N, C-alpha and C positions, 0 to 999 in steps of 0.2 A: 454599499452595505450588503453583506452576505445575508441570504435568507435561509441558511442552514440552521436547523435546530441542533442543539448539542447538549452533552452532559459533561460536567467537570468532576474530577476526582482528585483527592490528595490535597496538597497545600495550595490554596487559591489566594493566599495573602503574600505578595512579593516572592513568588517562587524563583529559584535560581535557574531552573530549566523547565522545559515544557515538552511533552510528548503528544503529538496529534495522531490518534489511531483511527483508521478508516475501516468501516465495516464492509462486509462482503455483499454479493448479490443475494437477493431474497432474505436479507437480514436488516438490522436496524441498530440504533445506538442501545436499545433496550437489551438486545441479545448479547451485548458485550459487558453487561453489568458485572457478572461474576469474574470474568477474565480481567477486567480493569480494576476490580476490587483487589484481586491478587497483585496485579502490577503496581497499584498505588501503595500496597502494603510493603512492597519491595523498594519503592521510591517515595517515601513519606515526605521528603523535603520538596518535592517537585509537583507540578500540576499535570494532569493527563486530561486531554479533551477528546471527545468522540463526536465528530460531526455526523449528521444524518442526511442522507440524500433526500431531495424533494422531488425526485423523478420516479415515476412508477412504470413498470414494464407493461407496455401496451395498455390493455384495459383491465389489468389485474391490480391487486393491492400489494404486489411484491415490489419492494424498492430495489433500484439499481442505480449505478453511476453512469453506465452506458449500455447499449444494446448490441451485443456481438451476435446474437441469434439471427439477425437479419442477413448476416454473411455466412451463416452456417445452418441452413434449414434441415440438413441431414445429421446434424450434431456430430460431425466428423471430428471435431476438436476433442471429444471425449472417447473416441474409438481408439483402442490400443493399436490397431492396425494402420492407422493414419500416420504417414511419415511426419517426422518432426517439422520439416520445412513447410509442409502443408498446414499443420496446426498453427505454426507461427504466422503464416500468411493470412489465415482467417482472423487472428487477433490484429494483424497489421492493418486490416481494412477499417478498423474502428478508430484509426488515428485522429480524424477530425473531431469525432465525439470526445475522445480523451483529451484532446487539446483544449476544447471549450470547457470541459469540466475541470481540468487542471487549473485553468485560469481562475475559475470560481473558487477552487480550493485554495489557491494562493492568496486570493483576496480574503478568504476566511482566516487563513493563517496570519495574515497581516493584522486583522482585527484582534485576534486572540493575543498576538504579541503586544499590541498596544494596550489591551486590557490587563494583561498580567506583567507587563514590563520586561519581556524577554526578547532577546535579539536572535538573529538567524543562527549564530554560533552555538547558542544554547537551546535550539529547537530541534527536535527529532520527529521525523515523519515515518509512520508505520502503517501497515494495513494487512488484511488477510484476504486472499483470493482476489476477487475483483478489486477490493480495496487495496490490495498489495500492488496491483497494476496501476491504480490511481496514485498511490504513494510514490511510486517510482517516476511516473510521468511528471507528477507535480514537482518533485524534488529536483529533477534534472532540467526542467524548463523554468525553474524559478530564477529570478535575477540574483538573489543572494544564495550563498552556500550554507545549507543547514548542517547541523552537527552530525547527522547521519540519517540514512534511510533504511528501514527494515522491511523486507519483502517476504512475507510469510505465505508460502504456497502460491506464488505468483510467477509472472514472467514479464519479459519486455514486450508490452502490447503497443501497437501503433508505432513500430520502430522507425519507419520511414519518415513519418511526421515528426517524431521525437528527435530524429537526427537533425532535422532542419531547425528545431526549436531548442536544441541543447544549449544551455547557458551555464549551468553550474555542475560541478563534479564532486558531490559529497561522497564519503565512503558509503558503499551500498552493501548491506548484509542480506544475503539470499538464504532463507531457511526453508527447507523442503523435506517432506516425508517421502521415503522411498516406495511406499505403498499407495501414493496419491494417484488416483485415476481420474479425478475431476479436472484439476489443472495438472496434466500429466507430468510425473517426475522426469520423464525422458526429455522434457523441454529445458531442464535446468542448464545443461551444458551449453545449449544454444544461447541462452540469455547471458550466462557468465561470459562466454566468448565475445558476444556483442558488446558488453560493457567494457571488457578489457581492450577490445579493438578501438574503443573510443576513449582510451586512457583514463578509465574510471577504476578506482581502487575498489575491488569487490572481494568480500569475505564470504565463504560458504559454510553453512552448517547443514549436514544431511542427517536424517533421523531414520533409524531402522524401525521396521514394523509400525510405521506411522502413516495413516491415511490423510484425508483432507480435513484437517481440524487444527485448532489452536491448542497448544499443550503448555503445561506448566514449565517444562524445560525451555521452551522458546521464550516465555515471558521472563524467566530467570536470566536467560542469556541477554535479552534486551536490557534488563535492569543492570546487569553487570557492565555493559558497554556504556549506558547513559551515566552511571555513577562515576566513571573515570574522569 
C-alpha cells in the first residue's frame, strides 16, 4: 500500500484515461492545483492524479523525491559554466535513490489504476523538474508500457542505474524552455541522445523565452497528445 497523499481532478467515475503528474522539489500537490485545474479542463473525460512526496529535505519542511545536493555541495549543476557531462554525472549519482522512489511510484500507479479501472496503455506519467526526472525513471523502469511520459524541464537522472533497470520503452516527450538555468536547457540534447541510443521514441518541444516553470502551452500540448 502506497503512503503517498494525492489529489484527483476531472472525471473520477470510470475514466478512460489517467494522467499521473509528479510535483517538483520544494513543491507539493497543493502547488499544482491551478495547473491541474487547467489540464483537467482540457481533459474533462479523464482523471488526473497528483501524488505528494513523503520525504523532506534534511531537517527542513521542503518536500523532495530524492536528494541530489549531497552529490553537489558547490551547486555546480546550476552553474552555466559547468560542462554538460559534469552536470549529468551529478544527477547520475542519485540513481539508487531514484530507483527506490520509482519503485514506490510504480506501486502508487498500480493502486490508482486499480481504483479508477485504467490500464498501462491508457495511463500517462508526467512531471516537472525533479518530478520530471521521477516520471522518466518511473516510466522506463516500469514492467508495463504506459501511454506516454512527459518530461517538463527535466533530464535523464540516474542514467547508469536506469540503464540496468530499463524495462519499458514508452514514447517520451521532452519539454524544455530555452531560458531554463535551474535544470539547464543545455542538458536537453544529452538526454535526447541517451534516449535515442536506447531505442526510445522521443519527441522534443522547445520553448523560446521560457525559464523554469510550467506553462499553459505545455499543458495544452500534453492534453493534445493524451486525447489522441
